[in-house]
CHARMM-style PDB file with segment names, atoms N, HN, CA, C and O in Angstrom:
ATOM      1  N   MET     1     -14.691 -15.936 -13.673  1.00  0.00      PROA
ATOM      2  CA  MET     1     -13.703 -16.990 -13.605  1.00  0.00      PROA
ATOM      3  C   MET     1     -13.393 -17.270 -12.139  1.00  0.00      PROA
ATOM      4  O   MET     1     -13.154 -16.346 -11.362  1.00  0.00      PROA
ATOM      5  N   ALA     2     -13.399 -18.518 -11.774  1.00  0.00      PROA
ATOM      6  HN  ALA     2     -13.594 -19.269 -12.405  1.00  0.00      PROA
ATOM      7  CA  ALA     2     -13.172 -18.911 -10.385  1.00  0.00      PROA
ATOM      8  C   ALA     2     -11.704 -18.753 -10.012  1.00  0.00      PROA
ATOM      9  O   ALA     2     -10.807 -18.977 -10.825  1.00  0.00      PROA
ATOM     10  N   THR     3     -11.486 -18.363  -8.764  1.00  0.00      PROA
ATOM     11  HN  THR     3     -12.215 -18.182  -8.104  1.00  0.00      PROA
ATOM     12  CA  THR     3     -10.129 -18.266  -8.244  1.00  0.00      PROA
ATOM     13  C   THR     3      -9.639 -19.667  -7.929  1.00  0.00      PROA
ATOM     14  O   THR     3     -10.365 -20.440  -7.303  1.00  0.00      PROA
ATOM     15  N   PRO     4      -8.424 -20.019  -8.346  1.00  0.00      PROA
ATOM     16  CA  PRO     4      -7.927 -21.360  -8.042  1.00  0.00      PROA
ATOM     17  C   PRO     4      -7.797 -21.578  -6.542  1.00  0.00      PROA
ATOM     18  O   PRO     4      -7.540 -20.647  -5.779  1.00  0.00      PROA
ATOM     19  N   ASP     5      -7.979 -22.813  -6.144  1.00  0.00      PROA
ATOM     20  HN  ASP     5      -8.189 -23.569  -6.764  1.00  0.00      PROA
ATOM     21  CA  ASP     5      -7.871 -23.195  -4.737  1.00  0.00      PROA
ATOM     22  C   ASP     5      -6.398 -23.210  -4.359  1.00  0.00      PROA
ATOM     23  O   ASP     5      -5.657 -24.098  -4.781  1.00  0.00      PROA
ATOM     24  N   ILE     6      -5.970 -22.240  -3.572  1.00  0.00      PROA
ATOM     25  HN  ILE     6      -6.572 -21.519  -3.229  1.00  0.00      PROA
ATOM     26  CA  ILE     6      -4.558 -22.127  -3.197  1.00  0.00      PROA
ATOM     27  C   ILE     6      -4.371 -22.736  -1.823  1.00  0.00      PROA
ATOM     28  O   ILE     6      -4.992 -22.303  -0.852  1.00  0.00      PROA
ATOM     29  N   ARG     7      -3.538 -23.715  -1.746  1.00  0.00      PROA
ATOM     30  HN  ARG     7      -3.035 -24.067  -2.535  1.00  0.00      PROA
ATOM     31  CA  ARG     7      -3.154 -24.324  -0.482  1.00  0.00      PROA
ATOM     32  C   ARG     7      -1.825 -23.724  -0.060  1.00  0.00      PROA
ATOM     33  O   ARG     7      -1.072 -23.231  -0.900  1.00  0.00      PROA
ATOM     34  N   PRO     8      -1.528 -23.760   1.233  1.00  0.00      PROA
ATOM     35  CA  PRO     8      -0.221 -23.258   1.668  1.00  0.00      PROA
ATOM     36  C   PRO     8       0.912 -23.968   0.933  1.00  0.00      PROA
ATOM     37  O   PRO     8       0.859 -25.178   0.709  1.00  0.00      PROA
ATOM     38  N   VAL     9       1.908 -23.223   0.572  1.00  0.00      PROA
ATOM     39  HN  VAL     9       1.950 -22.240   0.754  1.00  0.00      PROA
ATOM     40  CA  VAL     9       3.059 -23.783  -0.134  1.00  0.00      PROA
ATOM     41  C   VAL     9       4.284 -23.692   0.759  1.00  0.00      PROA
ATOM     42  O   VAL     9       4.259 -23.067   1.820  1.00  0.00      PROA
ATOM     43  N   GLY    10       5.344 -24.322   0.314  1.00  0.00      PROA
ATOM     44  HN  GLY    10       5.365 -24.829  -0.548  1.00  0.00      PROA
ATOM     45  CA  GLY    10       6.566 -24.293   1.096  1.00  0.00      PROA
ATOM     46  C   GLY    10       6.350 -24.898   2.465  1.00  0.00      PROA
ATOM     47  O   GLY    10       5.707 -25.939   2.602  1.00  0.00      PROA
ATOM     48  N   ASP    11       6.884 -24.247   3.470  1.00  0.00      PROA
ATOM     49  HN  ASP    11       7.407 -23.402   3.359  1.00  0.00      PROA
ATOM     50  CA  ASP    11       6.757 -24.765   4.832  1.00  0.00      PROA
ATOM     51  C   ASP    11       5.698 -24.028   5.638  1.00  0.00      PROA
ATOM     52  O   ASP    11       5.683 -24.113   6.866  1.00  0.00      PROA
ATOM     53  N   LEU    12       4.812 -23.305   4.960  1.00  0.00      PROA
ATOM     54  HN  LEU    12       4.824 -23.236   3.963  1.00  0.00      PROA
ATOM     55  CA  LEU    12       3.707 -22.650   5.673  1.00  0.00      PROA
ATOM     56  C   LEU    12       2.754 -23.726   6.193  1.00  0.00      PROA
ATOM     57  O   LEU    12       2.475 -24.696   5.488  1.00  0.00      PROA
ATOM     58  N   PRO    13       2.258 -23.566   7.405  1.00  0.00      PROA
ATOM     59  CA  PRO    13       1.375 -24.582   7.976  1.00  0.00      PROA
ATOM     60  C   PRO    13       0.026 -24.649   7.253  1.00  0.00      PROA
ATOM     61  O   PRO    13      -0.542 -23.616   6.897  1.00  0.00      PROA
ATOM     62  N   ASP    14      -0.480 -25.859   7.040  1.00  0.00      PROA
ATOM     63  HN  ASP    14      -0.018 -26.698   7.329  1.00  0.00      PROA
ATOM     64  CA  ASP    14      -1.780 -26.050   6.405  1.00  0.00      PROA
ATOM     65  C   ASP    14      -2.898 -25.415   7.213  1.00  0.00      PROA
ATOM     66  O   ASP    14      -3.913 -24.999   6.654  1.00  0.00      PROA
ATOM     67  N   SER    15      -2.718 -25.338   8.513  1.00  0.00      PROA
ATOM     68  HN  SER    15      -1.893 -25.675   8.967  1.00  0.00      PROA
ATOM     69  CA  SER    15      -3.789 -24.871   9.396  1.00  0.00      PROA
ATOM     70  C   SER    15      -4.088 -23.374   9.278  1.00  0.00      PROA
ATOM     71  O   SER    15      -5.021 -22.896   9.923  1.00  0.00      PROA
ATOM     72  N   ILE    16      -3.326 -22.616   8.473  1.00  0.00      PROA
ATOM     73  HN  ILE    16      -2.569 -23.005   7.949  1.00  0.00      PROA
ATOM     74  CA  ILE    16      -3.643 -21.199   8.325  1.00  0.00      PROA
ATOM     75  C   ILE    16      -4.883 -20.990   7.465  1.00  0.00      PROA
ATOM     76  O   ILE    16      -5.496 -19.923   7.513  1.00  0.00      PROA
ATOM     77  N   GLY    17      -5.253 -21.984   6.691  1.00  0.00      PROA
ATOM     78  HN  GLY    17      -4.755 -22.850   6.653  1.00  0.00      PROA
ATOM     79  CA  GLY    17      -6.470 -21.894   5.889  1.00  0.00      PROA
ATOM     80  C   GLY    17      -6.233 -21.415   4.474  1.00  0.00      PROA
ATOM     81  O   GLY    17      -5.202 -20.819   4.161  1.00  0.00      PROA
ATOM     82  N   LYS    18      -7.221 -21.691   3.615  1.00  0.00      PROA
ATOM     83  HN  LYS    18      -8.058 -22.176   3.868  1.00  0.00      PROA
ATOM     84  CA  LYS    18      -7.112 -21.376   2.189  1.00  0.00      PROA
ATOM     85  C   LYS    18      -7.060 -19.877   1.917  1.00  0.00      PROA
ATOM     86  O   LYS    18      -6.257 -19.420   1.103  1.00  0.00      PROA
ATOM     87  N   THR    19      -7.910 -19.111   2.593  1.00  0.00      PROA
ATOM     88  HN  THR    19      -8.562 -19.482   3.255  1.00  0.00      PROA
ATOM     89  CA  THR    19      -7.953 -17.671   2.332  1.00  0.00      PROA
ATOM     90  C   THR    19      -6.641 -17.018   2.724  1.00  0.00      PROA
ATOM     91  O   THR    19      -6.080 -16.232   1.960  1.00  0.00      PROA
ATOM     92  N   ALA    20      -6.151 -17.340   3.911  1.00  0.00      PROA
ATOM     93  HN  ALA    20      -6.607 -17.978   4.531  1.00  0.00      PROA
ATOM     94  CA  ALA    20      -4.879 -16.765   4.363  1.00  0.00      PROA
ATOM     95  C   ALA    20      -3.745 -17.194   3.438  1.00  0.00      PROA
ATOM     96  O   ALA    20      -2.888 -16.379   3.097  1.00  0.00      PROA
ATOM     97  N   ALA    21      -3.730 -18.459   3.027  1.00  0.00      PROA
ATOM     98  HN  ALA    21      -4.426 -19.121   3.304  1.00  0.00      PROA
ATOM     99  CA  ALA    21      -2.684 -18.948   2.126  1.00  0.00      PROA
ATOM    100  C   ALA    21      -2.717 -18.205   0.800  1.00  0.00      PROA
ATOM    101  O   ALA    21      -1.674 -17.822   0.268  1.00  0.00      PROA
ATOM    102  N   ARG    22      -3.920 -18.002   0.267  1.00  0.00      PROA
ATOM    103  HN  ARG    22      -4.767 -18.313   0.699  1.00  0.00      PROA
ATOM    104  CA  ARG    22      -4.067 -17.301  -1.009  1.00  0.00      PROA
ATOM    105  C   ARG    22      -3.570 -15.862  -0.888  1.00  0.00      PROA
ATOM    106  O   ARG    22      -2.834 -15.382  -1.750  1.00  0.00      PROA
ATOM    107  N   GLU    23      -3.971 -15.182   0.171  1.00  0.00      PROA
ATOM    108  HN  GLU    23      -4.569 -15.573   0.871  1.00  0.00      PROA
ATOM    109  CA  GLU    23      -3.570 -13.789   0.336  1.00  0.00      PROA
ATOM    110  C   GLU    23      -2.068 -13.658   0.589  1.00  0.00      PROA
ATOM    111  O   GLU    23      -1.435 -12.735   0.075  1.00  0.00      PROA
ATOM    112  N   LEU    24      -1.505 -14.551   1.357  1.00  0.00      PROA
ATOM    113  HN  LEU    24      -2.019 -15.301   1.774  1.00  0.00      PROA
ATOM    114  CA  LEU    24      -0.047 -14.529   1.560  1.00  0.00      PROA
ATOM    115  C   LEU    24       0.668 -14.720   0.228  1.00  0.00      PROA
ATOM    116  O   LEU    24       1.626 -14.009  -0.078  1.00  0.00      PROA
ATOM    117  N   SER    25       0.199 -15.682  -0.563  1.00  0.00      PROA
ATOM    118  HN  SER    25      -0.579 -16.259  -0.315  1.00  0.00      PROA
ATOM    119  CA  SER    25       0.813 -15.953  -1.863  1.00  0.00      PROA
ATOM    120  C   SER    25       0.730 -14.725  -2.769  1.00  0.00      PROA
ATOM    121  O   SER    25       1.697 -14.391  -3.453  1.00  0.00      PROA
ATOM    122  N   HSD    26      -0.423 -14.053  -2.774  1.00  0.00      PROA
ATOM    123  HN  HSD    26      -1.209 -14.324  -2.218  1.00  0.00      PROA
ATOM    124  CA  HSD    26      -0.591 -12.844  -3.589  1.00  0.00      PROA
ATOM    125  C   HSD    26       0.357 -11.733  -3.146  1.00  0.00      PROA
ATOM    126  O   HSD    26       0.707 -10.859  -3.939  1.00  0.00      PROA
ATOM    127  N   HSD    27       0.768 -11.766  -1.889  1.00  0.00      PROA
ATOM    128  HN  HSD    27       0.484 -12.476  -1.245  1.00  0.00      PROA
ATOM    129  CA  HSD    27       1.686 -10.753  -1.360  1.00  0.00      PROA
ATOM    130  C   HSD    27       3.134 -11.249  -1.321  1.00  0.00      PROA
ATOM    131  O   HSD    27       3.987 -10.629  -0.684  1.00  0.00      PROA
ATOM    132  N   GLY    28       3.411 -12.360  -1.999  1.00  0.00      PROA
ATOM    133  HN  GLY    28       2.719 -12.863  -2.516  1.00  0.00      PROA
ATOM    134  CA  GLY    28       4.778 -12.847  -2.133  1.00  0.00      PROA
ATOM    135  C   GLY    28       5.322 -13.616  -0.948  1.00  0.00      PROA
ATOM    136  O   GLY    28       6.531 -13.830  -0.853  1.00  0.00      PROA
ATOM    137  N   VAL    29       4.454 -14.034  -0.042  1.00  0.00      PROA
ATOM    138  HN  VAL    29       3.473 -13.860  -0.119  1.00  0.00      PROA
ATOM    139  CA  VAL    29       4.898 -14.799   1.129  1.00  0.00      PROA
ATOM    140  C   VAL    29       4.541 -16.263   0.895  1.00  0.00      PROA
ATOM    141  O   VAL    29       3.374 -16.650   0.962  1.00  0.00      PROA
ATOM    142  N   ARG    30       5.562 -17.066   0.620  1.00  0.00      PROA
ATOM    143  HN  ARG    30       6.510 -16.751   0.566  1.00  0.00      PROA
ATOM    144  CA  ARG    30       5.343 -18.476   0.303  1.00  0.00      PROA
ATOM    145  C   ARG    30       6.132 -19.418   1.202  1.00  0.00      PROA
ATOM    146  O   ARG    30       6.160 -20.628   0.976  1.00  0.00      PROA
ATOM    147  N   SER    31       6.773 -18.854   2.223  1.00  0.00      PROA
ATOM    148  HN  SER    31       6.750 -17.871   2.406  1.00  0.00      PROA
ATOM    149  CA  SER    31       7.533 -19.682   3.160  1.00  0.00      PROA
ATOM    150  C   SER    31       7.574 -18.980   4.516  1.00  0.00      PROA
ATOM    151  O   SER    31       7.256 -17.796   4.624  1.00  0.00      PROA
ATOM    152  N   LEU    32       7.967 -19.720   5.538  1.00  0.00      PROA
ATOM    153  HN  LEU    32       8.225 -20.682   5.451  1.00  0.00      PROA
ATOM    154  CA  LEU    32       8.096 -19.127   6.864  1.00  0.00      PROA
ATOM    155  C   LEU    32       9.187 -18.060   6.878  1.00  0.00      PROA
ATOM    156  O   LEU    32       9.046 -17.037   7.548  1.00  0.00      PROA
ATOM    157  N   ALA    33      10.267 -18.291   6.146  1.00  0.00      PROA
ATOM    158  HN  ALA    33      10.382 -19.122   5.602  1.00  0.00      PROA
ATOM    159  CA  ALA    33      11.346 -17.294   6.087  1.00  0.00      PROA
ATOM    160  C   ALA    33      10.836 -15.991   5.480  1.00  0.00      PROA
ATOM    161  O   ALA    33      11.207 -14.909   5.936  1.00  0.00      PROA
ATOM    162  N   GLU    34       9.984 -16.084   4.446  1.00  0.00      PROA
ATOM    163  HN  GLU    34       9.682 -16.962   4.075  1.00  0.00      PROA
ATOM    164  CA  GLU    34       9.423 -14.878   3.847  1.00  0.00      PROA
ATOM    165  C   GLU    34       8.436 -14.211   4.806  1.00  0.00      PROA
ATOM    166  O   GLU    34       8.345 -12.984   4.842  1.00  0.00      PROA
ATOM    167  N   ALA    35       7.704 -15.000   5.575  1.00  0.00      PROA
ATOM    168  HN  ALA    35       7.778 -15.997   5.545  1.00  0.00      PROA
ATOM    169  CA  ALA    35       6.789 -14.433   6.575  1.00  0.00      PROA
ATOM    170  C   ALA    35       7.590 -13.705   7.650  1.00  0.00      PROA
ATOM    171  O   ALA    35       7.185 -12.638   8.113  1.00  0.00      PROA
ATOM    172  N   ALA    36       8.729 -14.283   8.050  1.00  0.00      PROA
ATOM    173  HN  ALA    36       9.058 -15.149   7.674  1.00  0.00      PROA
ATOM    174  CA  ALA    36       9.553 -13.697   9.106  1.00  0.00      PROA
ATOM    175  C   ALA    36      10.149 -12.351   8.699  1.00  0.00      PROA
ATOM    176  O   ALA    36      10.594 -11.587   9.555  1.00  0.00      PROA
ATOM    177  N   ALA    37      10.161 -12.057   7.406  1.00  0.00      PROA
ATOM    178  HN  ALA    37       9.799 -12.678   6.710  1.00  0.00      PROA
ATOM    179  CA  ALA    37      10.682 -10.781   6.928  1.00  0.00      PROA
ATOM    180  C   ALA    37       9.691  -9.641   7.160  1.00  0.00      PROA
ATOM    181  O   ALA    37       9.982  -8.488   6.840  1.00  0.00      PROA
ATOM    182  N   HSD    38       8.524  -9.964   7.715  1.00  0.00      PROA
ATOM    183  HN  HSD    38       8.288 -10.900   7.974  1.00  0.00      PROA
ATOM    184  CA  HSD    38       7.476  -8.981   7.991  1.00  0.00      PROA
ATOM    185  C   HSD    38       7.219  -8.913   9.492  1.00  0.00      PROA
ATOM    186  O   HSD    38       7.727  -9.727  10.263  1.00  0.00      PROA
ATOM    187  N   THR    39       6.433  -7.943   9.882  1.00  0.00      PROA
ATOM    188  HN  THR    39       6.021  -7.282   9.255  1.00  0.00      PROA
ATOM    189  CA  THR    39       5.970  -7.880  11.271  1.00  0.00      PROA
ATOM    190  C   THR    39       4.554  -8.448  11.299  1.00  0.00      PROA
ATOM    191  O   THR    39       3.878  -8.459  10.271  1.00  0.00      PROA
ATOM    192  N   PRO    40       4.093  -8.921  12.459  1.00  0.00      PROA
ATOM    193  CA  PRO    40       2.709  -9.374  12.544  1.00  0.00      PROA
ATOM    194  C   PRO    40       1.726  -8.269  12.129  1.00  0.00      PROA
ATOM    195  O   PRO    40       0.708  -8.549  11.497  1.00  0.00      PROA
ATOM    196  N   LYS    41       2.029  -7.027  12.481  1.00  0.00      PROA
ATOM    197  HN  LYS    41       2.856  -6.799  12.995  1.00  0.00      PROA
ATOM    198  CA  LYS    41       1.159  -5.910  12.139  1.00  0.00      PROA
ATOM    199  C   LYS    41       1.021  -5.760  10.623  1.00  0.00      PROA
ATOM    200  O   LYS    41      -0.067  -5.482  10.119  1.00  0.00      PROA
ATOM    201  N   GLU    42       2.122  -5.943   9.906  1.00  0.00      PROA
ATOM    202  HN  GLU    42       3.006  -6.168  10.316  1.00  0.00      PROA
ATOM    203  CA  GLU    42       2.075  -5.859   8.439  1.00  0.00      PROA
ATOM    204  C   GLU    42       1.176  -6.952   7.864  1.00  0.00      PROA
ATOM    205  O   GLU    42       0.392  -6.700   6.950  1.00  0.00      PROA
ATOM    206  N   LEU    43       1.292  -8.148   8.395  1.00  0.00      PROA
ATOM    207  HN  LEU    43       1.930  -8.353   9.137  1.00  0.00      PROA
ATOM    208  CA  LEU    43       0.473  -9.250   7.880  1.00  0.00      PROA
ATOM    209  C   LEU    43      -0.992  -9.069   8.251  1.00  0.00      PROA
ATOM    210  O   LEU    43      -1.875  -9.405   7.463  1.00  0.00      PROA
ATOM    211  N   LEU    44      -1.256  -8.550   9.426  1.00  0.00      PROA
ATOM    212  HN  LEU    44      -0.538  -8.276  10.067  1.00  0.00      PROA
ATOM    213  CA  LEU    44      -2.643  -8.310   9.824  1.00  0.00      PROA
ATOM    214  C   LEU    44      -3.306  -7.256   8.936  1.00  0.00      PROA
ATOM    215  O   LEU    44      -4.534  -7.217   8.848  1.00  0.00      PROA
ATOM    216  N   ALA    45      -2.530  -6.414   8.288  1.00  0.00      PROA
ATOM    217  HN  ALA    45      -1.533  -6.446   8.359  1.00  0.00      PROA
ATOM    218  CA  ALA    45      -3.078  -5.405   7.385  1.00  0.00      PROA
ATOM    219  C   ALA    45      -3.544  -6.007   6.061  1.00  0.00      PROA
ATOM    220  O   ALA    45      -4.227  -5.341   5.284  1.00  0.00      PROA
ATOM    221  N   ILE    46      -3.179  -7.257   5.802  1.00  0.00      PROA
ATOM    222  HN  ILE    46      -2.623  -7.798   6.434  1.00  0.00      PROA
ATOM    223  CA  ILE    46      -3.598  -7.940   4.576  1.00  0.00      PROA
ATOM    224  C   ILE    46      -5.013  -8.464   4.768  1.00  0.00      PROA
ATOM    225  O   ILE    46      -5.285  -9.219   5.702  1.00  0.00      PROA
ATOM    226  N   HSD    47      -5.910  -8.058   3.876  1.00  0.00      PROA
ATOM    227  HN  HSD    47      -5.689  -7.445   3.118  1.00  0.00      PROA
ATOM    228  CA  HSD    47      -7.291  -8.541   3.933  1.00  0.00      PROA
ATOM    229  C   HSD    47      -7.285 -10.067   3.810  1.00  0.00      PROA
ATOM    230  O   HSD    47      -6.666 -10.617   2.899  1.00  0.00      PROA
ATOM    231  N   GLY    48      -7.967 -10.738   4.718  1.00  0.00      PROA
ATOM    232  HN  GLY    48      -8.470 -10.291   5.458  1.00  0.00      PROA
ATOM    233  CA  GLY    48      -8.037 -12.194   4.689  1.00  0.00      PROA
ATOM    234  C   GLY    48      -7.090 -12.860   5.672  1.00  0.00      PROA
ATOM    235  O   GLY    48      -7.128 -14.078   5.846  1.00  0.00      PROA
ATOM    236  N   LEU    49      -6.241 -12.070   6.317  1.00  0.00      PROA
ATOM    237  HN  LEU    49      -6.210 -11.080   6.176  1.00  0.00      PROA
ATOM    238  CA  LEU    49      -5.324 -12.607   7.314  1.00  0.00      PROA
ATOM    239  C   LEU    49      -5.712 -12.047   8.670  1.00  0.00      PROA
ATOM    240  O   LEU    49      -5.673 -10.835   8.882  1.00  0.00      PROA
ATOM    241  N   GLY    50      -6.082 -12.915   9.571  1.00  0.00      PROA
ATOM    242  HN  GLY    50      -6.114 -13.899   9.398  1.00  0.00      PROA
ATOM    243  CA  GLY    50      -6.521 -12.461  10.875  1.00  0.00      PROA
ATOM    244  C   GLY    50      -5.587 -12.898  11.988  1.00  0.00      PROA
ATOM    245  O   GLY    50      -4.543 -13.501  11.738  1.00  0.00      PROA
ATOM    246  N   PRO    51      -5.966 -12.592  13.208  1.00  0.00      PROA
ATOM    247  CA  PRO    51      -5.147 -12.927  14.370  1.00  0.00      PROA
ATOM    248  C   PRO    51      -4.860 -14.424  14.493  1.00  0.00      PROA
ATOM    249  O   PRO    51      -3.774 -14.814  14.922  1.00  0.00      PROA
ATOM    250  N   LYS    52      -5.821 -15.257  14.121  1.00  0.00      PROA
ATOM    251  HN  LYS    52      -6.704 -14.940  13.772  1.00  0.00      PROA
ATOM    252  CA  LYS    52      -5.600 -16.706  14.222  1.00  0.00      PROA
ATOM    253  C   LYS    52      -4.472 -17.145  13.286  1.00  0.00      PROA
ATOM    254  O   LYS    52      -3.600 -17.914  13.692  1.00  0.00      PROA
ATOM    255  N   ALA    53      -4.478 -16.668  12.046  1.00  0.00      PROA
ATOM    256  HN  ALA    53      -5.186 -16.043  11.717  1.00  0.00      PROA
ATOM    257  CA  ALA    53      -3.422 -17.028  11.096  1.00  0.00      PROA
ATOM    258  C   ALA    53      -2.065 -16.538  11.588  1.00  0.00      PROA
ATOM    259  O   ALA    53      -1.066 -17.249  11.472  1.00  0.00      PROA
ATOM    260  N   VAL    54      -2.027 -15.331  12.133  1.00  0.00      PROA
ATOM    261  HN  VAL    54      -2.838 -14.754  12.227  1.00  0.00      PROA
ATOM    262  CA  VAL    54      -0.759 -14.793  12.635  1.00  0.00      PROA
ATOM    263  C   VAL    54      -0.286 -15.605  13.843  1.00  0.00      PROA
ATOM    264  O   VAL    54       0.911 -15.848  13.988  1.00  0.00      PROA
ATOM    265  N   ARG    55      -1.205 -16.023  14.706  1.00  0.00      PROA
ATOM    266  HN  ARG    55      -2.178 -15.826  14.588  1.00  0.00      PROA
ATOM    267  CA  ARG    55      -0.830 -16.863  15.853  1.00  0.00      PROA
ATOM    268  C   ARG    55      -0.248 -18.193  15.366  1.00  0.00      PROA
ATOM    269  O   ARG    55       0.770 -18.653  15.884  1.00  0.00      PROA
ATOM    270  N   ILE    56      -0.888 -18.803  14.380  1.00  0.00      PROA
ATOM    271  HN  ILE    56      -1.715 -18.429  13.960  1.00  0.00      PROA
ATOM    272  CA  ILE    56      -0.400 -20.071  13.825  1.00  0.00      PROA
ATOM    273  C   ILE    56       0.980 -19.879  13.209  1.00  0.00      PROA
ATOM    274  O   ILE    56       1.869 -20.711  13.393  1.00  0.00      PROA
ATOM    275  N   LEU    57       1.156 -18.792  12.483  1.00  0.00      PROA
ATOM    276  HN  LEU    57       0.434 -18.116  12.333  1.00  0.00      PROA
ATOM    277  CA  LEU    57       2.469 -18.511  11.890  1.00  0.00      PROA
ATOM    278  C   LEU    57       3.517 -18.248  12.962  1.00  0.00      PROA
ATOM    279  O   LEU    57       4.662 -18.673  12.812  1.00  0.00      PROA
ATOM    280  N   THR    58       3.155 -17.558  14.038  1.00  0.00      PROA
ATOM    281  HN  THR    58       2.224 -17.213  14.160  1.00  0.00      PROA
ATOM    282  CA  THR    58       4.080 -17.284  15.139  1.00  0.00      PROA
ATOM    283  C   THR    58       4.571 -18.592  15.747  1.00  0.00      PROA
ATOM    284  O   THR    58       5.761 -18.749  16.023  1.00  0.00      PROA
ATOM    285  N   GLU    59       3.654 -19.525  15.955  1.00  0.00      PROA
ATOM    286  HN  GLU    59       2.687 -19.398  15.731  1.00  0.00      PROA
ATOM    287  CA  GLU    59       4.022 -20.826  16.517  1.00  0.00      PROA
ATOM    288  C   GLU    59       4.922 -21.596  15.560  1.00  0.00      PROA
ATOM    289  O   GLU    59       5.897 -22.215  15.986  1.00  0.00      PROA
ATOM    290  N   ALA    60       4.602 -21.562  14.264  1.00  0.00      PROA
ATOM    291  HN  ALA    60       3.810 -21.060  13.917  1.00  0.00      PROA
ATOM    292  CA  ALA    60       5.417 -22.270  13.269  1.00  0.00      PROA
ATOM    293  C   ALA    60       6.809 -21.654  13.159  1.00  0.00      PROA
ATOM    294  O   ALA    60       7.798 -22.372  13.014  1.00  0.00      PROA
ATOM    295  N   LEU    61       6.885 -20.322  13.228  1.00  0.00      PROA
ATOM    296  HN  LEU    61       6.081 -19.739  13.346  1.00  0.00      PROA
ATOM    297  CA  LEU    61       8.191 -19.665  13.202  1.00  0.00      PROA
ATOM    298  C   LEU    61       9.036 -20.095  14.393  1.00  0.00      PROA
ATOM    299  O   LEU    61      10.224 -20.383  14.244  1.00  0.00      PROA
ATOM    300  N   ALA    62       8.425 -20.139  15.577  1.00  0.00      PROA
ATOM    301  HN  ALA    62       7.460 -19.905  15.699  1.00  0.00      PROA
ATOM    302  CA  ALA    62       9.156 -20.524  16.793  1.00  0.00      PROA
ATOM    303  C   ALA    62       9.682 -21.947  16.688  1.00  0.00      PROA
ATOM    304  O   ALA    62      10.797 -22.236  17.123  1.00  0.00      PROA
ATOM    305  N   GLU    63       8.878 -22.834  16.110  1.00  0.00      PROA
ATOM    306  HN  GLU    63       7.972 -22.599  15.757  1.00  0.00      PROA
ATOM    307  CA  GLU    63       9.309 -24.229  15.946  1.00  0.00      PROA
ATOM    308  C   GLU    63      10.533 -24.344  15.046  1.00  0.00      PROA
ATOM    309  O   GLU    63      11.340 -25.260  15.205  1.00  0.00      PROA
ATOM    310  N   LYS    64      10.672 -23.415  14.098  1.00  0.00      PROA
ATOM    311  HN  LYS    64      10.016 -22.671  13.968  1.00  0.00      PROA
ATOM    312  CA  LYS    64      11.810 -23.422  13.173  1.00  0.00      PROA
ATOM    313  C   LYS    64      12.953 -22.535  13.655  1.00  0.00      PROA
ATOM    314  O   LYS    64      13.965 -22.393  12.969  1.00  0.00      PROA
ATOM    315  N   GLY    65      12.789 -21.936  14.844  1.00  0.00      PROA
ATOM    316  HN  GLY    65      11.967 -22.051  15.401  1.00  0.00      PROA
ATOM    317  CA  GLY    65      13.832 -21.054  15.374  1.00  0.00      PROA
ATOM    318  C   GLY    65      13.854 -19.688  14.707  1.00  0.00      PROA
ATOM    319  O   GLY    65      14.877 -19.003  14.723  1.00  0.00      PROA
ATOM    320  N   LEU    66      12.722 -19.285  14.117  1.00  0.00      PROA
ATOM    321  HN  LEU    66      11.891 -19.841  14.104  1.00  0.00      PROA
ATOM    322  CA  LEU    66      12.620 -17.996  13.451  1.00  0.00      PROA
ATOM    323  C   LEU    66      11.739 -17.063  14.271  1.00  0.00      PROA
ATOM    324  O   LEU    66      11.013 -17.508  15.159  1.00  0.00      PROA
ATOM    325  N   SER    67      11.804 -15.792  13.976  1.00  0.00      PROA
ATOM    326  HN  SER    67      12.394 -15.431  13.254  1.00  0.00      PROA
ATOM    327  CA  SER    67      10.924 -14.823  14.641  1.00  0.00      PROA
ATOM    328  C   SER    67      10.583 -13.723  13.633  1.00  0.00      PROA
ATOM    329  O   SER    67      11.188 -13.619  12.566  1.00  0.00      PROA
ATOM    330  N   TRP    68       9.604 -12.915  14.004  1.00  0.00      PROA
ATOM    331  HN  TRP    68       9.113 -12.999  14.870  1.00  0.00      PROA
ATOM    332  CA  TRP    68       9.173 -11.822  13.158  1.00  0.00      PROA
ATOM    333  C   TRP    68      10.259 -10.750  13.046  1.00  0.00      PROA
ATOM    334  O   TRP    68      11.131 -10.647  13.909  1.00  0.00      PROA
ATOM    335  N   ARG    69      10.197  -9.963  11.986  1.00  0.00      PROA
ATOM    336  HN  ARG    69       9.489 -10.047  11.285  1.00  0.00      PROA
ATOM    337  CA  ARG    69      11.081  -8.812  11.826  1.00  0.00      PROA
ATOM    338  C   ARG    69      10.748  -7.819  12.943  1.00  0.00      PROA
ATOM    339  O   ARG    69       9.573  -7.565  13.210  1.00  0.00      PROA
ATOM    340  N   PRO    70      11.742  -7.270  13.582  1.00  0.00      PROA
ATOM    341  CA  PRO    70      11.470  -6.283  14.635  1.00  0.00      PROA
ATOM    342  C   PRO    70      10.748  -5.062  14.060  1.00  0.00      PROA
ATOM    343  O   PRO    70      10.992  -4.660  12.922  1.00  0.00      PROA
ATOM    344  N   GLU    71       9.868  -4.488  14.855  1.00  0.00      PROA
ATOM    345  HN  GLU    71       9.670  -4.814  15.779  1.00  0.00      PROA
ATOM    346  CA  GLU    71       9.129  -3.299  14.411  1.00  0.00      PROA
ATOM    347  C   GLU    71       9.962  -2.054  14.564  1.00  0.00      PROA
ATOM    348  OT1 GLU    71       9.502  -0.959  14.240  1.00  0.00      PROA
TER     349      GLU     71
END
């Protein structure tokens, strides 16, 4: 059975890509606020999420006045 095509939801940037969006969704991250509740290191531990996706999310968080959870 094919995996449905998951696009970023909420206010997550489209530029993070389908794989990153799917993996974030599977881990309960569907918005920038939910992403901000994690550290970049935690997100990088998710298979399918790489440095580029975290950089894009970092920029999107900054634009909204948000930041990552302190380590």
